[in-house]
C-alpha positions, -999 to +999 in steps of 0.1 A: -103-156-458-131-153-483-137-116-474-100-109-480-103-123-515-133-101-523-116-071-509-084-078-530-106-083-561-123-050-556-089-032-552-074-049-583-105-040-603-102-004-592-066-002-602-074-018-636-101+007-642-080+037-633-051+024-655-076+020-684-089+056-680-053+070-681-044+048-711-075+059-731-069+096-722-034+094-734-046+079-767-071+107-771-044+132-765-023+117-793-052+117-817-059+153-809-024+163-817-024+144-849-055+161-861-040+195-854-059+204-823-047+214-788-055+193-757-073+214-732-070+209-695-106+199-691-101+168-713-113+179-746-097+187-779-098+223-790-088+242-821-056+261-824 
């Protein structure tokens, strides 16, 4: 049973990390639009 708990913890940590990455990326997209830039597909803010 102990191994199952460790496996479950690893899976939950992975989901939390991925959710955090998407949350932060969305926040960066909003900041880019507010500053007058354009969000490029590669994940950076470019000039219009």
